[in-house]
N, C-alpha and C positions, 0 to 999 in steps of 0.2 A: 513603553515600547509600542509602536503602532505596526501591526502585522497584516499583510494581505494573505488570505487563505483562499486558494482556488478550489473549484470542485465542491463548493459548499452545499449543492443540492444532492450530493451523493452521500453514501454511508460513511466513508472514511473522512471526507472533507468536513462534513458537518460535525463529526465527533471531535476532530482536531480543533476546529474553530471554537467549539464550546469549551474544550479543555483549556485552551490558551486564554480565553476570556475569563474563565474562572480562576486562572492563576494570576490575574491582575493585568493582563495585556489588553490593549484596545485592538479589536479585530474587525477588519472589513472582509465580509464573506462574499466572494464572487460566485455568481451562479448564472446559469442560462435558462433555468426553468423552475417552476414551483414544484416541490415534492414534499412528502411527509417529513423527510429528513430536514429540509430547510425550514419547514413550519416549526419544528421543535426549537429552532434558534430564536424564535420571536420573543421569548421571555428573558433573553440574556441581555442585560443592560449594556454590556461592553461590546456587543456585536452589532455592527451595522451591515445590513444586507445590501448588496449592490448587484443589479442585473447587468450582465454584459458578456462580451466575447473576448477570449484571449487575443484574438487577432487585433482587437482594438485596445490593447493594453495601454497605448499612449494616452488614451482618454480617461483612464481610471483616476479616482480621486486621491492621488498620491500627494506628497511623498510617503513612503513606507520605510520603516527601519529594517524590515525583513520580509521575505516572501516564502511562503510554504506552498509549493506547487503540487497539489494533489490531483487536479483535474486530468482526465485522460479519456480518449475515445478508444474503446476496446472492441474486438470482433463481435459482431452480433448481426442478426438478420437485418438487411437494409443498410448496413455500414460497409462502404467500399474503401478501396485503397486510398483514393483521393481524399476522402474525408478524414481518414486516420492521419495522413500526411499533413493535411491542413491544420487539424486540431493539435496533434501531438508534436509536430516539428515546427511548422510555421507559427503556431500559437505560442509554443515555448520560446521560439526565437524573439517574437514580439515582446513577450514578458521579460526575457532577459535584458533586452535593450531598454525597456522601461525601468527595470531595477537598477541598471547602471545610471540612468538619468536621475533617479531618486537618491543615488548614493546609498543604496541599501547595504546594510552591514552583512547580511547573510541571505543565501538562497538555498532552500532545502527542497529537493526534488524527489517525489515518490516515483522511483523507477520500478523495474520488474525483472524477475528471474527469466522472463521470456526472452530477454536480450541474449542469453547464452545459446539459444537455439538447440542444436543437437548435443546433448550432454552425454559423454561417454564415461566420465569419472564417477566413482561412487560417492564422492564428497565434493560439494560445490562451495567454493569460496571466491574471493575477489580475483584470484589468479586463474580460475577456470577459463579455458579458451572460449571465445565466442565463435560459434560455427553455424552458419546457415540459419539465422533466426527467421521466424515468420515476419509478416509485415508489421504487426504490433511490436514484436521484440525489436525489430530494426528501427522503428520510430523512437523507442525508448533509448536505444543505443545512440541514435543521432542526438537526442536531447542531452544525454550525458556528454557527448563530444562538443556540443555547443557550449555547455557550461565549462568543460575543461579548457576550452579555448579562451575563456574569460578569467582564468584562475589568478592572473596577476592583478585584476581590477575588481573582482567580485568573489567573495568567499562562498564556496559552493560545496554542498554535500548531497550525493545521490544515494538513496536507500533502495537497494534491490530487494523487492518484496516477493514472497510466495503468496498463496491465498491468505487474505486478511479476514480474521474472524472478529465478531462483535455483534452488538444489537443491530439487526437488519442486514447482516452480511449476506451476500448472494453471489452467484456466478463463480464459486470456487468449489473444490472437490468436497470439503467437509460440509459446506452448506448444502450441496447436492445430496450428500449422504443423509443429512438431517431431514431433508424434504422427503426422501424415499422412505426413511424409517417412519416418519409421521403418517405416511399414507399406507403403510403396511407392505410396501414393495420389497422384493429381494434386492439386497445391495450387491452389485457385481463389481469386482475389483481384481486387479492383477497384483502380483508380488505380495500376496497376503502375509507372508512371513518375513518380508524384508523390513528393515528399520525405517521409521518415518518420523520426521520432525518438520515437515514442509508446511509450516503455518506460522502466522504472527497474529497477535491480538492487537486490535486498534488501541486499546488502553496502554499497552506497552509502547506502541509507536508514538502516541501522543506524548507520553512521558519522555521518550527519547528526544522528540522535537523540542520540548520545553528545556531539557538539559542542554541541548546543542545551542539554543539561543542565549543561554546564560554564560557561555564560555567563549573566549577568543580562539580563533584559529586562522590559518592562512591557506590559500590555495584551494585546490579541488581534491575531494576524496570520494570514493564509492565504497559502500559497505553492503554486505549481505545481512539480512535481519530475519532470523527464524526463531523457533522455539529452542529451549534448552533440552538436552538429553534426547532420548528417542524411545519409541515403543514400536511394535510391529504394526503394519497396516491393519491386520486383523484386530489387534488390541485396540487400535484407535476407533474402529467401527463399533466394537463391543462396548467400549467405554462411553462413547457418545450415546449409544442406545440406552445404556444404564442411566446416564444422566437425564435422559428424556423420559425415563420410566417405561421403556419399551424393550421388546425382544428383537434381536437382530437375526435376520435370515441372510446368510452370506454365501455367495457363489464365486468361486475363482474363475477368472477368464484368462484367455491367452494374453501374454504380455505384449503390449504395443510398443513399448520402449523400455530402456533400462531404468532401474530405480536409483535414486540417490538421496542422500541426506544433506543438510546444510550446516556449515560452520559459521557461527556468528561471532567468532573470537575477536576479530578486528573491531566489530561494532561494540562489543562488551569492553575490551581492554582500552580502546582509544577514545570511545565516545560515550561510555557510561550506559550503554544499552543494558537493560535488566529484564530480560524476557522471562515469562513463566516457563516452567517445565512443561513439556508437551502434554502430559496427562492432566496436569492442573489446568492447562489452557483449554483442553477439550471439556473438562468439567465446567469451567467458566462459560464457555460457549454454549453448553447445554442450558445453563441458567439464563443466558441471554435469549435463547430460543424460547424457553418456557415463559419468559417474561413478556414475550411478544414484541 
């Protein structure tokens, strides 16, 4: 099987590309820039790196049997609305059209919980209403809608993700907690005693992608993918600190928004997702951080 993985210069895309290659697939790793994550793919004999832009998907060295679309432009200093729309919507559109020309058997899309916007429910699953998402969430929602419109011609799965953990994880809540713990800062958080399982480990996601590629399915589906079980926010901070061999100083702040947990039942029962329990996931992430 020949697979295109986008976002290979990032933490998640590079991990997925390597995992698929080590499972015996031939992988083309699409990237826009050189990064340490991309460099780590250099020793993988089944990975071919290709520099390019999603907008130019028609020029990629296809055909491919499957596409795993991990690449995304998320909010950051210097990133404006136009760039997020170009990369996340127009780029995804170009990639979908290319996948149709290649007669790809599957298209797996790394979506985001951000598409839900303002969450009022205490438990988020696939039926949770989408209410006023920010620009990034809206671009992910549009990506899903583009795929759903192709459901009769292209087999599509959107994985709605929380913060993703693993070696080199960044720009999510737990990676921020780890950074503050390592510099001795006080960790400030709200809803300290509320249940928490809003994380996924990239190893579990890569295993899910591999399983999905091995099974037949039809149409479009969207799933929420988080950790099993739950612990309190306070316990999550303390457990991460313990895994890092550090003491945690914690301060409660005023809640900016309601808390919620995730239900991954559809992903588990229908797609074979097998996530770690949240405590074990935090322990694993602490090992990832210590390993550098």
